[in-house]
FIMARKE-674355 format. One record per residue (C-alpha): residue in one letter; z, y, x. Coordinates in steps of 0.2 Angstrom, whole numbers, padded with zeros to 4 digits, always signed. Each point is the difference from the previous one (the first is absolute). Layout:
BEGIN
aZYX...
This chain:
BEGIN
m+0028-0642+0006l-0010-0010+0012a-0016-0006-0008p-0007-0018+0003a-0016-0001+0009i-0010-0006-0016l+0006+0016-0009i-0005+0011+0014v-0017-0008+0000l-0002+0002-0019f+0006+0018+0001c-0013+0003+0014c-0014-0008-0010g+0005+0010-0016s+0000+0016+0010f-0017-0003+0006v-0006-0004-0018l+0008+0015-0007g-0008+0011+0014a-0017-0008-0005v+0001+0007-0018p-0014+0013+0000f+0008+0013-0011g-0013+0013+0004k-0014-0011-0006l+0009-0006-0015i+0004+0018-0006a-0018+0007+0004s-0007-0015-0010g+0012+0001-0014v+0000+0019-0003a-0017+0006+0007h-0010-0016-0002l-0006+0001+0018d+0000-0011+0015i+0010+0011+0012t-0007-0011+0015k-0017+0006-0004r+0004+0018-0002g+0004+0014+0012s+0007-0007+0016g+0001-0018-0008n+0019+0000+0004i+0012-0006-0013g+0013+0012+0005a+0008+0016-0009t-0012+0013+0008n-0016-0009-0005v+0007-0004-0018a+0006+0019-0001r-0018+0006+0004e-0009-0013-0011a+0012-0003-0015g+0011+0016+0000v+0015+0006+0009k+0012-0007-0012w-0006-0017+0003g+0000+0003+0018i+0018+0004+0000i+0004-0015-0010t-0009-0011+0012l+0009+0008+0014l+0017-0004-0008l-0005-0018-0004d-0006-0003+0018c+0015+0008+0007s+0011-0011-0011k-0009-0015+0007g+0007+0004+0017f+0017+0006-0005v+0006-0014-0012p-0002-0015+0011a+0008+0009+0015f+0014+0007-0010l+0004-0016-0009f+0000-0011+0016m+0010+0013+0010h+0014+0000-0014l+0000-0018-0006f-0001-0009+0017d+0010+0002+0016q-0015-0003+0011s-0006+0008+0016e-0011+0015+0001l-0014-0011+0007l-0001-0010-0016l+0001+0016-0010s-0015+0007+0010g-0009-0016-0004i+0002+0002-0018a-0006+0018+0001l-0015-0005+0010a-0004-0013-0013t-0001+0013-0013l-0010+0012+0010l-0013-0013+0005g-0001-0006-0018h-0005+0017-0005q-0012+0002+0015y-0008-0017-0002s+0002-0004-0018i-0003-0018-0006f-0006+0007-0016l-0014+0010+0008g-0007-0013+0012f+0012+0006+0014r-0005+0018-0002g+0012+0013-0005g+0007+0018+0003r+0006+0010+0015g+0018-0004-0003v+0007+0017+0001a+0009+0001-0016t+0007-0018+0002a+0006+0005+0017l+0009+0015-0007g+0009-0012-0012i+0005-0011+0014f+0008+0014+0010l+0008+0008-0015a+0010-0016-0001l+0003-0002+0019s+0001+0018+0007p+0000+0013-0014l+0004+0015+0010e-0014-0003+0013c-0012-0005-0014l+0003+0016-0009i-0003+0010+0016g-0016-0010+0003a-0005+0004-0018g+0002+0018+0003i-0011-0001+0016f-0013-0009-0011t+0001+0014-0013g-0001+0014+0013t-0015-0008+0008v-0010-0002-0016c+0004+0018-0005f-0006+0006+0017s-0015-0011+0003g-0005-0006-0017f-0002-0017+0006v+0011-0014-0008s-0005-0012+0013v+0006+0011+0014g+0017+0003-0008s+0002-0019-0003m-0004-0005+0018l+0010+0014+0008a+0015-0004-0011a-0001-0019+0004c-0002+0004+0019i+0015+0012+0000m+0011-0012-0009p+0005-0011+0015f+0005+0016+0010l+0011+0006-0015l+0009-0017+0000l+0002+0001+0019a+0007+0018-0002t+0013-0005-0013r+0005-0015+0011r-0005-0014-0012s-0002-0018+0005i-0014-0005+0012t-0005-0013-0014l-0003+0014-0012v-0009+0011+0013a-0011-0015+0004l-0003-0003-0019s-0006+0018-0002a-0011-0001+0015l-0009-0015-0006v-0001+0008-0018s-0008+0015+0008v-0013-0011+0009l-0004-0009-0015i-0002+0016-0010c-0011+0008+0013i-0011-0016+0001r-0003+0001-0019h-0005+0018+0002k-0014-0004+0012d-0014+0005-0012n+0010+0017-0003i+0001+0002+0019r-0019-0003+0002r-0003+0013-0014l+0012+0013+0008l-0009-0002+0016a-0017+0002-0009g+0006+0015-0010e-0003-0010-0016e+0018-0003-0006n+0004+0008-0017r+0014+0012-0002w+0013+0000-0014r-0005+0013-0012g-0007+0013+0013r+0005+0007+0017n+0017+0005-0005p+0006-0011-0014c+0018+0006+0000
């Protein structure tokens, strides 16, 4: 079904607002009575929530942030007969909503879990390979940030290797750039040897 322009605009705005919901902050505040933006790395994502509020709550944050990316992309893809360019716009709106949340003064998370949800909807096989690369990197290095950036940067090449559309490849390339930009503080700490490892040298 072709969607009228106004419906597309509303869907895009709704995706941005959904992406902006700071689940990590809400969970940490509700269950651990702490402001996650002032603890640990200050990030609202699953890793910081797991460190500061507990692994269980970090996993719940991961699933909720992932769902923010998955649901809008999946619904738009299956409800409307639109181009991949518009679908990519919906996906980007969700990611940018998470990274620059209107509920946090246009601050937000790194966007890794939300991007995971997006590509689970759009290209599940390549996404699962990327998730495997992330897991292996974190197990080997101990750095979640390194695994996140490496998986994000490899994703466009995985899509190229499986001959996915140039639009999807371009989307993944842009997503990888946005994720790396949001990791600028992690990159600085890595270069300075100050980045925290996830539960020791060999967490797996």
